[in-house]
C-alpha positions as CSV (number, residue, x, y, z in Angstrom):
1,M,86.4,95.3,116.7
2,K,84.8,98.6,115.8
3,I,88.3,100.1,115.3
4,M,89.1,97.3,112.8
5,Q,85.9,97.8,110.9
6,A,86.5,101.6,110.7
7,A,90.1,101.0,109.5
8,M,89.0,98.5,106.8
9,F,86.3,101.0,105.6
10,A,88.9,103.8,105.5
11,A,91.3,101.7,103.6
12,L,88.7,100.9,100.9
13,A,87.5,104.5,100.8
14,F,91.0,105.8,100.0
15,I,91.5,103.2,97.3
16,D,88.9,104.5,94.8
17,L,89.5,102.0,92.0
18,S,88.2,104.4,89.3
19,V,91.4,106.4,89.9
20,L,93.5,103.9,88.1
21,A,92.8,105.3,84.7
22,D,95.8,106.3,82.7
23,E,94.4,107.2,79.2
24,Q,97.6,106.0,77.6
25,A,98.0,102.7,79.4
26,M,94.6,101.4,80.6
27,K,92.0,100.6,78.0
28,P,88.8,102.6,78.6
29,G,85.7,100.5,79.6
30,L,84.6,98.1,82.2
31,W,87.3,96.5,84.4
32,S,87.0,93.8,87.1
33,M,89.3,94.5,90.1
34,Q,90.3,92.2,92.9
35,L,91.8,93.5,96.1
36,Q,93.4,91.5,98.8
37,G,95.5,92.6,101.8
38,T,95.7,93.0,105.5
39,V,94.7,95.8,107.9
40,H,97.0,95.9,110.9
41,I,96.2,98.0,114.1
42,A,99.1,98.4,116.5
43,M,97.2,99.0,119.7
44,P,95.5,96.7,120.5
45,A,97.4,94.4,118.1
46,M,94.9,93.1,115.5
47,D,95.2,91.9,111.9
48,Q,92.2,91.6,109.6
49,P,92.3,90.2,106.1
50,L,90.8,92.4,103.5
51,H,89.2,91.0,100.3
52,S,87.1,92.8,97.8
53,Q,86.0,92.5,94.2
54,R,84.7,95.4,92.2
55,Q,83.7,96.5,88.7
56,V,85.0,99.9,87.7
57,C,84.4,102.1,84.6
58,V,87.6,103.6,83.3
59,K,86.8,106.7,81.1
60,A,89.0,107.8,78.2
61,G,90.9,111.0,79.1
62,Q,90.5,110.6,82.9
63,S,93.2,112.6,84.7
64,N,95.9,110.4,86.2
65,V,97.2,112.6,89.1
66,E,93.9,114.2,90.2
67,S,92.1,110.8,90.1
68,F,94.4,109.4,92.7
69,L,93.3,111.8,95.4
70,P,90.5,110.5,97.7
71,A,87.1,111.9,96.9
72,H,86.8,113.8,100.2
73,H,90.3,115.0,100.6
74,V,91.1,118.3,102.3
75,Q,94.7,118.6,101.3
76,C,96.5,115.8,99.5
77,Q,99.9,116.0,97.9
78,S,101.1,113.4,95.4
79,T,104.1,112.5,93.5
80,H,104.6,109.8,90.9
81,S,107.4,108.7,88.6
82,P,107.6,106.3,85.7
83,A,109.4,103.0,86.5
84,G,109.4,101.6,82.9
85,A,107.4,98.9,81.2
86,G,104.0,100.4,82.1
87,K,104.8,100.7,85.8
88,E,104.6,103.9,87.9
89,N,105.6,104.5,91.5
90,W,103.2,106.7,93.6
91,H,103.3,108.5,96.9
92,I,100.2,110.3,98.3
93,Q,99.8,112.1,101.6
94,C,96.5,113.5,102.8
95,Q,95.9,115.7,105.9
96,M,92.3,115.6,107.1
97,P,90.7,117.2,110.2
98,Q,91.4,114.1,112.4
99,A,93.6,111.9,110.4
100,T,96.7,111.7,108.3
101,V,96.9,109.2,105.5
102,T,100.0,108.2,103.6
103,Q,100.0,105.8,100.6
104,T,103.0,104.5,98.8
105,G,102.9,102.0,96.0
106,W,103.2,101.1,92.4
107,I,100.8,100.4,89.5
108,E,101.6,98.4,86.4
109,S,99.2,98.6,83.5
110,L,99.6,96.6,80.3
111,G,96.5,97.8,78.5
112,Q,94.0,95.1,79.4
113,T,95.6,94.0,82.7
114,L,96.6,95.8,85.8
115,R,98.6,95.0,88.9
116,A,99.2,97.3,91.9
117,H,100.6,97.2,95.4
118,W,100.0,99.8,98.1
119,L,101.1,100.4,101.7
120,M,98.7,102.8,103.4
121,T,99.3,104.2,106.9
122,M,96.5,106.1,108.7
123,T,96.9,107.9,112.0
124,T,93.9,109.4,113.7
125,S,93.6,112.0,116.4
126,G,90.7,113.1,118.5
127,P,88.4,111.0,120.7
128,M,89.8,107.7,119.3
129,T,93.5,107.8,118.6
130,Y,94.9,104.9,116.7
131,S,97.2,104.0,113.8
132,T,96.6,101.4,111.1
133,Q,98.8,100.0,108.4
134,T,97.1,98.4,105.3
135,T,98.8,96.4,102.7
136,L,96.8,95.9,99.5
137,D,97.5,94.0,96.3
138,M,95.3,94.6,93.3
139,Q,94.7,92.8,90.0
140,G,92.5,94.1,87.3
141,Q,91.3,92.7,84.0
142,W,89.5,94.7,81.2
143,Q,86.0,93.2,80.5
144,S,84.4,95.3,77.8
145,A,84.2,98.7,76.1
146,D,80.7,99.2,77.5
147,C,80.5,100.0,81.3
148,G,76.7,99.5,81.4
149,S,75.4,100.8,84.7
150,V,78.8,100.9,86.4
151,H,80.1,104.5,86.9
């Protein structure tokens, strides 16, 4: 069970919702984001549902590419390509001291709403070696121009 909790924490840590800002598509201000998905560990076979709701402050002019990298990345490489109608496809790979994380997905922003889908694979090495696969779906709704105390 500790492996599952660590995997869920890692999944949420790599999906920093403030990274979704695209100054041309997402309206700056306070957003409400809902995440739901599943964390799957191959050995031992376990699935854990993942549900989270957060408020995020999207700032005008926030960098799209740099913002997608995890806060504590050592080396991450990312590619993204427009898919039309406010949708972008993303691929991010990060190599850390004892883990490799790969995220593939898409984000669709229509100004005041957001939808996204991610598949994240994390493989660890070291004292505890395991692999997790996390599937996440996100929905976001713009709330107000004032973020209040949300950063």
